[in-house]
C-alpha positions in Angstrom: 0.0 0.0 0.0 1.3 3.4 -1.0 4.6 1.7 -2.2 6.0 1.7 1.3 8.2 -1.1 2.6 7.7 -2.7 6.0 10.7 -0.8 7.4 9.2 2.4 5.8 6.0 1.8 7.7 7.9 1.5 10.9 9.6 4.8 10.1 6.3 6.5 9.1 4.2 5.2 12.0 7.0 5.8 14.5 7.6 9.4 13.5 4.0 10.3 12.8 3.1 11.3 16.4 5.7 14.0 16.3 3.5 16.0 13.9 0.5 16.5 16.1 2.7 16.9 19.2 4.7 19.7 17.5 1.5 21.4 16.2 0.0 21.3 19.7 3.1 22.7 21.3 3.5 25.5 18.7 -0.1 26.5 19.0 -0.2 26.3 22.8 3.3 27.5 23.8 4.8 29.0 20.6 7.7 26.5 20.8 8.5 22.9 21.4 8.5 22.3 25.2 10.8 19.4 26.0 9.7 18.9 29.6 6.1 18.1 28.9 4.2 15.0 27.9 3.8 16.3 24.3 7.5 17.1 24.4 8.3 13.5 25.4 6.1 12.2 22.5 7.9 14.6 20.1 11.3 13.4 21.3 10.7 9.7 21.0 8.9 10.0 17.7 11.6 12.2 16.2 14.3 9.8 17.5 12.5 6.9 15.8 12.1 8.8 12.6 15.7 10.1 12.6 17.3 6.8 13.3 15.2 4.7 10.9 15.8 7.1 8.0 19.3 5.8 7.9 17.9 2.4 7.0 15.5 3.5 4.3 16.9 6.6 2.7 17.9 6.5 -1.0 19.6 9.9 -1.3 22.8 11.0 0.4 21.2 14.3 1.4 18.7 12.3 3.5 21.6 11.1 5.8 22.8 14.7 6.3 19.4 16.0 7.1 18.8 13.1 9.5 22.1 13.7 11.2 21.6 17.4 11.6 18.0 16.9 12.9 19.2 14.3 15.4 22.0 16.6 16.6 19.6 19.5 17.0 17.1 17.3 18.8 19.8 16.1 21.3 21.1 19.6 21.8 17.6 20.9 22.4 16.7 18.3 24.9 20.1 18.1 26.5 20.9 21.8 27.1 18.4 22.0 29.9 20.6 19.7 32.0 23.8 21.9 31.7 24.8 24.2 34.5 24.4 27.3 32.4 22.3 30.4 33.2 18.6 29.9 32.3 18.4 32.6 29.5 21.1 31.1 27.2 19.7 27.6 27.8 16.2 28.8 26.8 17.5 30.3 23.6 19.5 27.3 22.6 16.7 24.9 23.5 14.0 26.9 21.5 16.1 27.5 18.4 17.4 23.9 18.3 14.0 22.3 18.7 12.2 24.8 16.4 14.7 23.9 13.7 13.9 20.2 14.0 10.3 20.9 13.0 11.2 21.9 9.4 12.9 18.6 8.5 9.9 16.9 10.0 7.2 18.7 7.9 9.1 19.0 4.6 9.4 15.3 3.8 6.0 14.6 5.4 4.3 16.9 2.9 6.4 15.9 0.0 5.9 12.1 0.6 2.2 12.5 1.2 1.6 14.4 -2.0 3.7 11.9 -4.0 1.9 8.8 -2.5 -1.7 9.8 -1.8 -4.2 8.9 -3.1 -2.9 5.4 -3.7 -2.3 4.7 -7.3 -3.1 8.3 -8.4 -1.0 10.7 -6.3 -1.5 14.4 -6.3 2.1 14.9 -7.5 4.1 12.6 -9.8 7.0 14.9 -10.7 9.3 16.4 -8.1 9.1 19.7 -10.0 5.3 19.8 -10.0 3.9 23.3 -9.4 1.7 21.9 -6.6 4.7 20.4 -4.7 6.9 23.5 -5.3 4.0 25.7 -4.1 3.7 23.7 -0.9 7.4 23.9 -0.3 7.5 27.7 -0.8 4.5 28.1 1.6 6.1 25.8 4.2 9.4 27.9 3.9 7.5 31.1 4.4 5.5 29.8 7.4 8.8 28.5 8.9 10.4 31.9 8.7 
């Protein structure tokens, strides 16, 4: 179904909870809040997605994006444990975790448009105006 391998399904279903968790935290708090139940769901889901992408990726840029995302995720969740003043920790935490949301939503939208509906996806060409429009809109929302 949708041309996804069993390992691809583990990646997809494992990382999927990060999307509503991030949306909830952005709408409620304006940022990813690591010390919350939604923050825990986000961390675990992003970790699953970031690790499993190394097993299913076909393009070398995917490995780089996954590595950077995992690094930002670990920095964002780990900085709170350092003996630094609260203000710099808050900035590093917020910036790091906010930057992890973009690599989450970009492939999610791209893969969804290229696979759904099954058999007749909305987008068949990576240079499709629909896909490029969604990417530009996502970029503008992220800024």
